[in-house]
C-alpha positions in Angstrom: 34.9 -43.5 94.7 32.4 -40.8 96.1 31.2 -38.1 93.9 31.0 -34.5 94.9 27.8 -32.8 93.3 27.6 -29.4 93.1 24.6 -27.6 94.4 22.4 -26.4 91.4 20.5 -23.7 93.3 22.7 -20.5 93.1 21.2 -19.2 96.6 22.4 -22.1 98.3 25.9 -22.2 96.8 26.3 -18.4 97.5 25.0 -18.9 101.2 27.3 -21.8 101.9 30.5 -19.6 100.7 29.2 -16.6 102.7 28.9 -18.9 105.8 32.4 -20.4 105.4 33.8 -16.6 104.9 31.8 -15.4 107.9 33.1 -18.4 110.0 36.9 -17.6 109.1 36.5 -13.8 109.5 34.9 -14.0 113.0 36.2 -17.3 114.5 32.6 -18.6 114.7 32.4 -22.3 114.4 28.6 -22.2 114.3 28.4 -20.9 110.7 31.0 -23.6 109.7 28.8 -26.2 110.9 25.5 -24.9 109.4 27.6 -24.7 106.0 28.7 -28.3 106.3 25.1 -29.3 107.1 23.6 -27.3 104.2 26.4 -29.1 101.9 24.7 -32.4 102.2 21.8 -33.7 100.3 18.8 -31.7 100.6 17.2 -34.9 101.7 19.3 -34.7 104.8 18.0 -30.9 105.5 16.2 -30.3 108.9 12.4 -30.2 108.9 11.5 -28.6 112.1 7.9 -28.3 113.3 6.9 -25.3 115.7 6.2 -27.6 118.4 9.9 -28.5 118.6 10.8 -25.0 118.5 8.3 -24.2 121.3 9.8 -27.0 123.3 13.4 -26.2 123.0 13.5 -22.5 122.9 13.5 -19.8 125.5 11.5 -16.4 125.1 13.6 -13.9 123.1 16.0 -16.7 121.8 17.4 -16.9 118.2 16.8 -20.3 116.7 18.6 -21.5 113.3 17.2 -24.3 111.4 19.3 -25.5 108.7 16.3 -26.5 106.3 12.6 -25.9 106.7 10.3 -24.7 109.3 7.1 -26.5 109.5 3.7 -25.0 110.9 2.6 -27.9 113.1 2.0 -27.3 116.7 1.7 -24.0 118.4 4.2 -21.4 119.5 3.7 -19.5 122.8 6.8 -17.6 123.0 8.3 -14.7 121.0 11.7 -16.1 119.3 13.9 -15.2 116.1 13.8 -17.9 113.9 16.3 -18.1 110.9 16.0 -21.0 108.3 16.6 -21.8 104.7 12.5 -22.0 104.1 9.3 -21.6 105.9 6.0 -22.9 105.2 3.3 -20.2 105.1 1.5 -21.5 108.3 4.9 -21.4 110.2 5.4 -17.8 109.3 1.9 -16.7 110.1 2.2 -18.5 113.7 5.5 -17.2 114.3 4.3 -13.6 113.5 1.3 -14.2 115.6 3.4 -14.9 118.7 5.5 -11.8 118.3 8.3 -13.5 116.8 10.4 -12.9 113.5 11.2 -14.9 110.6 14.4 -14.3 108.7 16.6 -15.9 106.3 20.1 -17.3 107.3 21.7 -14.5 105.3 19.8 -12.0 107.4 20.9 -13.6 110.5 24.6 -13.7 109.4 24.1 -10.0 108.7 22.7 -9.3 112.1 24.9 -11.5 114.0 28.1 -12.4 112.4 29.7 -13.8 115.7 26.8 -16.2 115.9 26.7 -15.5 119.7 23.4 -16.7 121.4 22.1 -18.8 118.4 21.1 -22.3 119.0 20.9 -24.8 116.1 17.7 -26.9 116.0 17.5 -30.0 113.6 
């Protein structure tokens, strides 16, 4: 018998339901995918270093990380990065590279269709 454990962080619960609603309203499967990843245990959340973002992202692209962005590595291009959390060093390095740090909620508001967004995990 599997137990379903509710999230105790109200921000995450609200974000998951917001992602599901936006996915339904705009027929954007990317938001459903992010919601399902955030519904799992926080142990399974992605932890992505800037070096990985630098390797897989193109200049001007929008990246979403269903977890935390860490500051290890260098970032040589300007990208928009949306994540659940950012380390302080990751935030400063992204801004130094003329990029933008945003919450997943902000990205949802800016781009409800989810077009042109790449998931990194």
